[in-house]
Structures are given as C-alpha cells and as structure tokens.
C-alpha positions in Angstrom: 0.0 0.0 0.0 1.4 3.3 -1.1 2.0 5.8 1.7 0.3 9.2 1.3 2.9 12.0 1.2 2.3 15.3 2.9 4.3 18.4 3.8 6.5 17.4 6.7 5.0 20.0 9.1 1.6 18.3 8.8 2.7 14.8 9.7 2.9 15.1 13.5 0.0 12.7 13.8 -2.2 15.5 15.2 -5.7 15.4 13.7 -6.2 19.2 13.8 -2.9 19.8 12.0 -3.7 17.1 9.4 -7.2 18.5 8.7 -5.8 22.1 8.5 -3.2 21.0 6.0 -5.5 18.8 3.9 -8.6 21.1 3.8 -7.4 24.7 4.3 -3.8 25.5 3.9 -2.7 26.7 0.4 -6.3 26.8 -1.0 -7.2 30.2 -2.5 -9.4 32.1 0.0 -11.4 35.2 -0.6 -13.9 35.2 2.3 -13.1 38.3 4.4 -14.1 36.8 7.7 -11.8 33.8 7.0 -9.0 35.9 5.8 -9.2 38.1 8.9 -9.3 35.0 11.1 -6.2 33.5 9.5 -4.3 36.8 9.7 -5.2 37.0 13.4 -4.2 33.4 14.1 -0.9 33.9 12.2 -0.2 37.0 14.4 -1.0 35.0 17.5 1.3 32.2 16.4 4.4 34.5 16.3 6.9 33.1 18.7 4.8 30.0 19.3 3.9 26.8 17.4 1.1 26.5 14.9 -0.1 23.5 16.9 -0.6 25.7 19.9 -2.8 28.1 17.9 -4.8 25.3 16.3 -5.5 23.8 19.7 -7.0 27.1 20.8 -8.7 28.0 17.5 -12.3 27.2 18.7 -11.7 29.4 21.8 -10.3 32.2 19.6 -13.4 32.1 17.5 -15.6 32.3 20.5 -13.6 35.1 22.1 -13.3 37.2 19.0 -16.9 37.0 17.8 -16.0 34.4 15.1 -13.7 37.1 13.6 -16.6 39.1 12.3 -14.8 42.3 11.3 -17.4 44.8 12.4 -18.0 43.2 15.7 -14.2 43.0 16.6 -13.7 46.6 15.4 -16.3 47.7 18.0 -14.5 45.9 20.9 -13.9 48.2 23.9 -11.4 48.4 26.7 -13.7 46.1 28.6 -13.5 43.5 25.8 -9.7 43.7 25.9 -9.8 43.0 29.7 -12.1 40.1 29.1 -9.7 38.7 26.4 -6.7 39.1 28.7 -8.5 37.1 31.3 -9.5 34.3 28.9 -7.4 31.2 29.6 -8.7 29.6 26.4 -6.7 31.9 24.2 -3.1 33.3 24.0 -3.2 36.2 26.3 -0.8 38.7 24.8 -1.9 42.3 25.2 -0.1 43.6 22.1 -1.5 40.8 19.9 -5.0 41.3 21.2 -4.8 45.0 20.7 -3.5 44.5 17.1 -6.4 42.2 16.2 -8.9 44.9 17.2 -6.9 47.6 15.5 -6.7 45.5 12.3 -10.4 45.0 12.2 -10.8 48.8 12.3 -8.2 49.2 9.5 -10.3 46.7 7.4 -13.3 48.9 8.0 -11.2 51.8 6.6 -10.5 49.7 3.5 -14.3 49.4 3.1 -14.7 53.1 3.4 -12.2 53.4 0.6 -14.3 51.1 -1.6 -12.2 47.9 -1.3 -12.2 44.6 0.7 -9.4 42.8 2.4 -9.6 40.1 -0.3 -9.3 42.7 -3.1 -6.4 44.4 -1.3 -4.5 41.1 -0.8 -5.2 39.4 -4.2 -4.5 42.6 -6.1 -0.8 42.0 -5.5 -0.8 38.8 -7.6 -3.6 40.0 -10.0 -5.8 37.2 -8.7 -3.4 34.4 -9.7 -1.9 32.2 -6.9 1.9 31.8 -7.0 2.8 28.1 -7.1 6.1 27.4 -5.2 7.2 24.1 -6.9 9.4 23.2 -4.0 10.6 19.6 -3.5 12.0 19.9 0.0 10.9 21.7 3.1 14.2 23.6 3.4 13.6 25.2 0.1 10.4 26.9 1.2 11.2 30.6 2.2 10.0 32.2 5.4 9.5 35.5 3.6 9.8 36.9 0.1 10.0 40.4 -1.5 6.3 40.2 -2.1 5.6 39.6 1.6 8.0 42.5 2.5 6.1 44.8 0.1 2.7 43.8 1.4 3.9 44.2 5.0 5.2 47.6 4.3 1.9 48.7 2.6 -0.1 47.3 5.4 1.9 49.2 8.0 1.3 52.4 6.0 -2.4 51.7 6.1 -2.3 51.2 9.9 -2.2 47.4 10.3 -0.3 46.2 13.4 1.8 43.1 14.1 2.0 42.3 10.4 5.8 41.9 9.7 7.0 40.1 6.5 7.3 36.6 8.1 3.7 36.8 9.5 2.5 38.1 6.1 4.3 35.3 4.2 2.7 32.7 6.5 -0.7 34.4 5.8 -0.1 34.3 2.1 0.6 30.6 2.3 -2.4 29.9 4.5 -4.7 31.9 2.3 -3.5 30.2 -0.9 -2.1 33.4 -2.4 1.0 31.3 -2.4 0.8 27.5 -2.8 3.8 26.1 -0.9 2.6 22.5 -0.7 5.7 20.5 -1.7 5.5 19.0 -5.2 5.3 15.5 -3.8 2.5 16.4 -1.3 -0.9 14.8 -1.9 -2.5 18.3 -1.9 -0.1 20.0 -4.3 -1.9 19.2 -7.6 -5.4 20.0 -6.3 -4.3 23.3 -4.7 -2.4 24.2 -7.9 -5.6 23.9 -9.9 -7.8 26.1 -7.6 -8.4 29.7 -8.4 -9.8 32.4 -6.1 -13.5 33.1 -6.4 -14.6 36.7 -5.9 -18.3 37.3 -5.1 
C-alpha cells in the first residue's frame, strides 16, 4: 500500500494539523471573515507553534466573535480586559490590541471602496503563486512580495504584520501555494483559483 505524502509539518500525527493541511492551507481564500481569522491566528502564532494556535482555535473564534470584522472593530477596553482574562486563548496584550486595530483598518478599507480580499489578491492579479518546492528547506520564510505587502499594510495602519507573518498568511490563504510538489495536496491546490463574489 502506497503511503500518502504530505508536507512534513503536517505529519505530527495530530488530527487538527492534518485537517488544516489537507482542507485549508494553500487553498485560495477570498472570504473576508476567514482571511481576517487566518491573519489574526498567524499573528497569535508569532513566537509559538502553529499546533498551539490550532489547539485554541475554537476558543479564539468564540472570544473574537467568530472574527466578524465589524464586531471585533467595535471591541472596547472592557472587551480587551475580558480577552486578557480568557485562559482559552493566547493572552498577549499587544497581539489582542493588534487584532482589534486590524479590524478597524479593514473597516477603513471598506470606506475606501475595497475589501481585504481585493487588497490582498491585487498583489498577484488574482493568480496564486505556485512554489514548486521539492524539500521543506527550500520553502522561504519571507519573500520580496511579503516584504512589500507588510510595508503597505503598515502604512495603512495594520499592526503586528511583519514580513514573516504576512508570508505565512499568504501561504495559509492560498495566495502562495507552498505545498511540496510530492505532497498529496499539491496538484489540487495548484488547480484552484480564487472566487470573488
């Protein structure tokens, strides 16, 4: 029986990691709520393991109003205190404040007639970048594209969105398909195109 090959990071044996790799990671995403969720989770992951974040994902969704942009943008100082006391999430004051701030910046995008998906996918003209990497050590942790997006996001007022976080977000959202060529998900993810409403 042939063994199914996957990207090495997904083979820890953990069901959440496996499901995330097989069903979400690297697949083109245009839903704003989901993009905001992944950006927020990538920020929360900084300095920690992705497994830690996935383990707390359900709690994050509950704590942050399922990452509904308008609801999070309206969070008050009282909400921040509630989040800092929530043992189900990663209680980092700067990261929590950044998520609320970023929801407000996304609202600013809306005021200027664009969405988070349009902003993000505009950098690649709606066409995912396929990595074609054969080994995990070939996959970059950032690229000039991620550096440019991070710089532009900072100018717009986004917080906690450095190039490494942004590159991880690009991978997660399928703007970049970094499934290894030998991975069982590579071919399918490579065929998918973003769908804009």
